[in-house]
Structures are given as structure tokens and as C-alpha cells.
C-alpha positions as CSV (number, residue, x, y, z in Angstrom):
1,M,15.0,-41.1,16.4
2,K,14.8,-40.5,20.6
3,K,16.6,-38.0,22.2
4,V,17.0,-36.7,26.3
5,F,15.7,-33.0,26.3
6,K,16.0,-30.8,29.0
7,Y,12.9,-28.6,30.3
8,Q,13.6,-25.8,33.3
9,F,10.8,-24.8,35.3
10,E,10.3,-22.7,38.5
11,P,9.6,-24.5,41.9
12,D,5.6,-24.9,42.7
13,D,3.4,-27.5,44.1
14,Y,2.3,-28.4,40.8
15,I,4.2,-27.6,37.7
16,N,3.0,-28.6,34.1
17,F,5.2,-29.2,31.2
18,T,4.0,-29.6,27.0
19,L,5.9,-32.6,26.0
20,P,5.5,-34.6,23.3
21,R,3.4,-37.4,23.5
22,G,4.7,-40.4,25.0
23,A,7.6,-38.6,26.6
24,K,9.4,-40.7,29.2
25,I,10.4,-38.3,32.6
26,L,13.4,-39.5,33.6
27,T,14.8,-37.3,36.2
28,V,14.5,-34.0,37.9
29,Q,17.4,-32.3,39.5
30,E,19.2,-29.0,40.1
31,Q,21.8,-27.8,37.7
32,L,23.4,-24.5,38.1
33,G,20.8,-23.1,40.8
34,I,17.7,-24.1,38.5
35,L,15.6,-26.9,38.4
36,C,15.4,-29.1,35.5
37,L,13.3,-32.0,34.4
38,W,15.0,-34.8,31.5
39,A,13.2,-36.7,29.5
40,L,13.1,-38.6,26.5
41,V,10.9,-38.0,23.7
42,D,10.7,-39.2,20.2
43,V,12.1,-36.4,18.1
44,G,9.6,-37.4,15.4
45,E,6.4,-36.7,17.3
46,S,4.4,-33.6,16.6
47,M,1.8,-34.1,19.1
48,V,2.4,-32.7,22.1
49,E,0.1,-33.4,25.9
50,S,0.3,-31.8,29.4
51,R,2.0,-33.5,32.0
52,S,1.6,-32.0,35.7
53,M,4.1,-32.5,38.4
54,R,3.4,-32.5,42.3
55,M,6.3,-30.8,44.4
56,A,6.2,-31.7,47.8
57,G,9.0,-31.0,50.8
58,T,9.5,-33.8,53.4
59,G,6.8,-33.4,55.8
60,H,4.2,-31.7,53.4
61,S,1.3,-32.8,52.7
62,I,0.2,-34.8,49.2
63,D,-3.4,-35.8,50.3
64,D,-5.3,-34.9,46.7
65,Y,-8.0,-37.4,47.1
66,G,-8.8,-39.6,44.1
67,V,-5.1,-38.4,42.2
68,D,-2.8,-40.9,41.8
69,Y,1.0,-40.4,41.3
70,R,3.8,-42.0,40.0
71,Y,6.9,-41.4,42.0
72,I,9.9,-39.6,40.0
73,N,12.5,-38.8,42.6
74,T,13.8,-36.6,45.7
75,I,16.2,-33.7,45.3
76,Q,18.5,-31.8,47.8
77,L,18.6,-27.9,47.7
78,A,20.2,-25.6,49.4
79,G,23.5,-27.5,50.9
80,G,20.6,-30.6,52.0
81,S,18.7,-28.2,54.0
82,L,16.1,-28.3,51.5
83,V,14.7,-31.5,50.8
84,F,11.7,-32.0,47.8
85,H,10.2,-35.0,46.3
86,F,8.8,-35.3,42.8
87,F,5.7,-37.2,41.5
88,E,4.0,-37.5,38.5
89,V,0.4,-36.7,38.6
90,M,-1.4,-39.5,36.5
91,K,-4.8,-38.6,35.5
């Protein structure tokens, strides 16, 4: 059975998550002032894996040579005065 789970996190350049193996990252949004990642997970999966996400503000460098990224989404905070772009770090 699959369900959507929410994972709260603190902002940082790199954020690490421990997710059930094979989880599909759906989106990142702010909810009630807290940053959250939503993922589709198989609730029967007992194995977990470490997943990393890159958070970069508009105009910030993300030139991590040799690292590939998969775009997740862009969010606006503080009434739109802060804009952040989220990427999953692909290994």
C-alpha cells in the first residue's frame, strides 16, 4: 500500500532525509511556517535509504562539479521576498 507522507526539515544548503526505499519525492512547500517535503512511500517497505536535497536561492551557485540534480520545485517565502529552488542530489 502506498501513502503520501510528510517530512519536516530545517532550511540548509543540503538536507538529508531517511526515506523508505523507492520513495518518490513529490514536492517541497511551506506549511504554517515550516518547510516540508511530501513523498509517496510504500508503507510495507522496511528498508530505508538516505536521500539528499539541494536548496539554493535564486542567483546562488550550485556548481557542484560531478554532481547531477533532479529539479523538485521552487517555493517563495516571506511574502515572495525569498525564493528557493529544490533539487534532489542524484548519485
